N, C-alpha and C positions, 0 to 999 in steps of 0.2 A: 365819459362819466364825470359827473360833478364830484369834486373831492368831498363834498358835504353829504352825499347820498350813500348810505351803506348798501352794499350789494353782496348777497351770499357768494361764497367762493365758487359754488357750482355754476353760478351765472356770470362769473367774470371772464371776459374774453382774454385769451393769451395773445401777446404780441406776435405778429407773423411776418415782420419784415424789418430790415435794417432801419427804415424810416421810423417805424413805430418804436424801435429800440432807442433811437436818437431822441425822440420826443419824450420817452419815459425817463431817459437820463436827465433831460432838462427839468422834468417835473420833480425827480428825486432831489435835484440840487437846490430847489427852492427859488431858483431864479427863473422868472418867466413862467411859472407854473400856470397851467391852463391855456397856454398859447398853442394854437394848432400848427404853427409853422416851426419845423425843427430848426435848431440853431446849429450852424456849421462851426465845428471846432477849428480853432486856429492851429492847434496841434492835436493829432489823433491820440486818444487814450489807448495805451497798450493794455487792453483789458485782460486781467488775469482771472482764470477760473477760480471760483470761490474757495475750494479746498486748498489750492495753491497759495491764495492770498493769506489765508489763516496760517498756513505753514511758514510763509515768509515773515509774518509778524512774530511768530514763535522763535524763528531763527534769529531775527534781529534782537529780540530781548535776551535770548540765551547767549548770544555773542557778547553783549554788553555785560551781563551778569558774570560771565567767565572771566572778564578782565576788569571787573569793578574793583576799585581800591577804596571805596568809602568804608569807614570803620563801623562796626556794629555799635548800636546804641543800647544803653541800659534804661529800661522803663519799669516803673512800678507794676506789680501784678495787675492792679486795677486798670491799667492802660494797655495791657499786652494782648488782649483778646483780638484774634484775627491776624496777629503778626506772625512772623516766622522766626524761630529761634536760630541764632547764628552759630551756636556751638552746642555740643552734646549736653543734655540735661543730666548731670551726675548728682546722685543723692548726697546731700550734705550731712546726713545722719542715718543711722539704722532705722528701718521702718518695720514694726514699731520700735521705738527707741528704748523700750523696757518690756519685760514680760507683762502681758495685759490680759485681763479677764474678757473673754468673748461673750459672756452671758451674765445676767443677774442670777445670783445663786449663793453657793457656799464654797469658800476656799478650805480645803481639808488637807491634813497632814497624816500620812500613814493609812493603814486599813481601818475600816469602820467597825462598829458605829463610833461616832465621834461626840465628845463632850463639847457643847456649844459655848464659845466665849461670848457672853451677852453684853459686855460693857461697851461695845462699839462695833462699827462696820467699816469696811474698806471702801472708800468712795473715789470716784473719778476726780482727778484734779488735786488729790491729797495723798501725801505719803501715808503708808500703812501705820496706824496708831496701835493696832492690835496684831501681834504676830503669833499665830497659833503654834502650839507645841505638838509633839507626836500624840496622835489620838484626839486632836482638837479640830474644831471647825469655827469659821467666822463668816459673817455675812459679807458679801462682796458685790459691787455693782459693775455693770458693763463698762469697760474702758478703764477700770481702776487698776493700779499697779498690783501685781500678784505678790503677796508677802513672801519673803525668803523661805525656802523649804517647802513650799506648797506642792503637794502631790498632784492635785487635780482640782478643777472647779466642777461642782455638781449643780446643774440647773435647778432652779427652785421647784419646777414641776416634776423633777425626778427624785425628790427627797421628801421625807416627812419627819416631824419632830414629836417627841413625847417627853413627859416630865415625870419619871418615876420618883424623882427627888431633884436631881440636876437635869437641865434640858439636854436631851440627847438627839442627835441627828442620825437618821437611817437612810441609806440609799435604796431607791426602788428598782434599780437595775445595776448591772455590773459597772464598776468604776475603773476606768483605764488611766494609767499614769499619763499626765499631760493633757487630758481631755479638756476642751473648751478654754484652753490657754493659748493666746497668740504669743509665741516666743519672740523675743527680741530678734530683729533682723529677718523675720519670716518673709516679708515682701522684698526687702533689699538690704544690702549692707552699705555703709557710707563709702562713697566712691563708685558704686555701681552705676553704669550708664542706664538711665531710664528711657530716654528718647534720643534719637540721633539728631545732629544738626540738620536744619531744613524742615523740621516738623512744624506744622501749623499749630498755633496756640488756640485751642478750643477751651470751653469752660472746664472740661475734665482735666485738661493739661494744667490749667490754673490751680485746680484743686490738688493735683499731684505735686506741682511745684511747691505749693504752700506746705503740704505735708512733709516734703523732703527738705524744708528749711529755707526756701527762697523768699525774699522780700521783693526782688526785682528780677527781671530776665534780660539777658543780652539778646537783642533781636536784630535782624537785618534792617537797614534803613529803608524806608518806603521810597518808592519812586515819586519824585516831585513833579506835579502836573500843573500847568497853567492853561486856562480855557480862554480862548478869544472868540467871542460871539460877533459875527460880522453882519452888517446890513443897516442901511438907512431907514428901512421900513419898520423897525422893531420898536415897540413900546415896552416900558418896564412897569407900567401901572395903568389902570383904567381900561375902558372898553376900546376895541378896535374902532378906527374912524378914518375916513378920508384916505383910504389906501394904506393905512398903517395897521399893523397887526401886533398882537402881544408876543413877546419873546417867550417861547415855551422851553427853549433849550437851556437858557441861562439858569433857571431854577432847577432843572432836571440833571444836568450833566455833573455838577459838582458833587452832589450826594451820591450819584450813581458811581462815579469814579472813586469816591471814598469807600463805598461799599466793596469795590474791587481791590481795596488795599492801598490806594494811592494817597499821598499827601497833597491835597489840592492847595496850591499857593494862592489862588484867587481866580475870579472870573472877571474879565475885562470886556467891555462892549466897545467895538470900533465901528465906525461907519464904513461905507464902501470906498475906502481910501487906501491905495496901494502903498503909499509912502508910510502911512501909519501902521499898516500891517507889516511892512518890512522892518520897521523899527521895533515893533513888538516881538516879532519872531526872533530877530537877531539879538535883541537885548534881554530875552527871557532867561532867567536862571534855571528854568525847569528842565528836568530830564526828558519830559514829554510835553510838547505843546499840542493842544487839541484845538482846531479851528472848526467853525461851523459856517457853511456856505462858501461860495467863491471857488468851488472846485470844478465847475463845468466850464463852459466857453461863452457865457453871456457877456454883455458889455461891461459889467462891473465885477466879473469873476477874475480876481487878481492872484489867486493862490499860486498858479503855475509860474507866472512871471516873477513873483516875489521869491519863490523858492529857487528859480534859476539864478536870479540876482544874488541870492544868498549862498550860491554854490552848493545847494543841496543835491543829494543823489536820490532819485526816485526808485524806491524798492517795489512799490505797487502803485500803478497809475491807472485807476479804473478797475473795477471788479465785475465779473459776469454774475451779478446778483441783482435781484429786484425785491424790494426797493433798495436804493443806495448805490446804484451803478457808479456815479462819478466820485467815489471816495479815493483817498490816496494815503500812502505811507512813504515818508521821505526821511533819509538820514541827514541830520544837520551838521554832523561832525562833532568830535569830542564826546562820543557816546550819547548824543542827544538826538531825539527823533521828533517828527511832527506827524500827527494823524489828521488829515483833512476830512471832515464829515460833511455830507450834503446838508443843505439848510432846511429841508423839510423834516419834520420831527421824526416820523417812523423811519425815514431813510437815514437819518442821523443815528437812530438806535441800531439799525442794520450795520452801519459803519462802526459803531462802538463795539458791537459783538464780533464783527469780522476782523477788525484790526487792533483796536485799542485794548480790549480785554485779553486777547492772546499775548500781546506784547507785554502787558503788565504782569500777567501770570508767569511768563518766562523770566521777567526781571526778578520776580520774587521766588522763583523756583517752585511754583505751584502747578498742579495739573489743571487742565481746562475743565470748567464746570459744565458738563453735558452728560446726557444719558440717551439710551435707546428706548423707543416706545412705539407701539403700533398706533397708526392714525385711525380715527373713528370713521372719517368720511373721505370721499374722493376729493382731491384738491387739484385743480387745474394748475399746470405749470407753464413756465416760459419755454418755448421750443429749444432754446440754447442755453439759457442761464438758470442758475439756482434761484429759488424763491425762499424768503424767510417770512413765515406766517405766525402771528401770535396764536398760542394754543393754551388750553387749560386742561389739567388732568381730570378725567371723569371716567369712573368705571374701569380703571386700568389702561385707559387709552388717552391719546392726545386729541382733543377736540378743537378743530380750528374755529376761530372767532371771527365775527364781523368786524367792520371798522379797521381794515388793514391796508388802506390806501397810504401812499407815501406821506401825506400831510396829516394823518390821523394818529392820535394817541389813545383813543378810547379803548381799542382792542388790547394794546400792550399794557394799559393800566389795570386790566382785569386778568392778565395772563399769568401763567406759571412759567412760560418759556416761549422760545421761538423755534418752531419746527423748520427743519431744513428740507425743502421740497426740491427734489432733483429735477433737472431739465425733463420736460415732458409730463410732469405731474406725479401724483401718488394715488394709488387705489386704496379702498377701504381695507384696513388690516395690515397694510404694508408697514414694516418697521422703519422708523426714521430716526435720525439724530435730532434731539431736542436740546437747544442751548438753554441752560438753566439761568434764571435771573438771580442776582446776588442778594436775595432776601428770602424770607420764608415763603413757601408756596401759599397761594391764595386759598387753596382748599379744593374740594371736589366739585364745586359749582362756581360759575363766573360771578364776579361782583354784580350787584344790582345795576341794571342798565346795559350790561353786556349781553350779547346774544350768541348762542350757538349757531353755526351755519346749518 
């Protein structure tokens, strides 16, 4: 199949032999894509089943987080969204901090009817300038401090006034002591724990923190990530020409990793140079180094020899997943890791979701972003390996999309997630795990130009 020709999932043949698996691994890597001759590996990949590979990444991140000694950092509320609080969020004040009117209406003292104090009203943001005495009422706005001695607040629609001489207020229904008054400390008292350490900072958390008196939050430090994009064939601008192609991963990976909560230190582009790669990997200050390409066994695939030279420990060396088979996860020592992604774009996304995202989630103490959903159509599978297929939510189901070859991004650009297709495939209506993408769902229909299968 030409990588530029979209083929519906139902028409895509599954690999049926070890030779086809080797060929697909080469295509995933981005090295020698399109070659009919399989490349013999100098060292065999100890391919890990896909669920076990994800679990290994989570374990690696959890072990580092358990022993991490980096101090929490204080950030302004406006910069805390998406972070994880490093200590319990305790209220700095009572909420509300004073007795507050819950409604627009009348603050009354004692039983009615009440003589109305007409010289002013109690407004939000202002101390009461009018304090009613027994048998009196005064206008009050929502959120305003309740005057001392107030029995209740009567909603405007539950009262009427008349002027037989002086203006008098009558209640239209029974008045209960304390009604429509939010008493001080109703939501919490100063010192109460509002959220435990490890809670993700959402927009609602920002609002709660502000209400509770915070100007900044102490959050866990982000994992520092450096991206190394490998390949002599990559262009950073202009149209492809003379065997050169545009670098699709450099512009994509940084924002994607930031969306996963990482602090991206930078993206560096290296040629197919083993010495340059060794220097970059060993000299990086990052907690996680992410490389693209060079993970298979082609003549310029240097990742394994560089990691061996660096004394790295391979935690995952090849995964039984399509696309993205020749991905890897290695421990570099000193709580540092490297995720090696294949060079083909969708294969790299597969590696990102399989190894990098679980590692980063565990480092931050977050749960994996995934859900279960029935699949709308039959999806052919690999006889032995998991498949990851771009899908969009439609009618309560996950609908597989076209353009899902290892070198294609058109499908994932329109997708809500990646469906996990078990070995052997999936039948219509079968419930599958769907890996969520770290941005709002695209909606009920695919973006213009994408196609349902």
